[in-house]
C-alpha positions in Angstrom: 8.0 2.4 4.3 8.6 1.3 0.7 5.7 -0.5 -0.9 3.0 1.2 1.2 0.8 4.2 0.2 -1.9 6.2 1.8 -5.1 7.1 0.1 -6.6 10.3 1.6 -10.4 10.6 1.3 -10.8 14.3 2.0 -14.4 14.7 0.8 -17.2 12.2 0.3 -20.9 12.7 -0.3 -22.9 11.3 2.6 -19.8 9.2 3.8 -16.9 9.3 6.1 -13.5 10.9 5.4 -10.1 9.6 6.4 -7.0 7.8 5.4 -6.6 4.3 4.0 -3.3 2.4 4.0 -2.7 0.2 0.9 0.1 -2.0 -0.5 1.7 -0.8 -3.7 3.3 -3.1 -6.3 5.1 -1.0 -8.8 5.7 -3.8 -11.3 2.0 -3.8 -12.2 1.0 -0.3 -10.8 -1.3 -2.2 -8.4 -2.8 -1.2 -5.1 -4.2 -3.9 -2.8 -5.4 -4.4 0.8 -2.8 -3.7 3.5 -2.8 -5.8 6.6 -0.9 -4.4 9.5 2.1 -6.5 10.4 2.2 -8.1 7.0 5.2 -6.7 5.2 5.9 -9.4 2.6 4.9 -7.8 -0.6 5.5 -10.8 -2.8 8.5 -9.5 -4.7 12.2 -9.1 -4.1 14.5 -6.1 -4.9 17.0 -8.3 -6.7 19.8 -7.4 -4.3 21.8 -10.2 -2.9 21.3 -10.9 0.7 24.3 -10.5 3.0 
């Protein structure tokens, strides 16, 4: 899915490992909290809607 990235924590001292899903806004090279079911990323592609 466009606008979503996964951060893989493969090794962590005294902590858990795993995968974290985050939203990505390429306009600002910004990663922020991803909430499942929330797909409005606050920007539009600029394409005209049909």
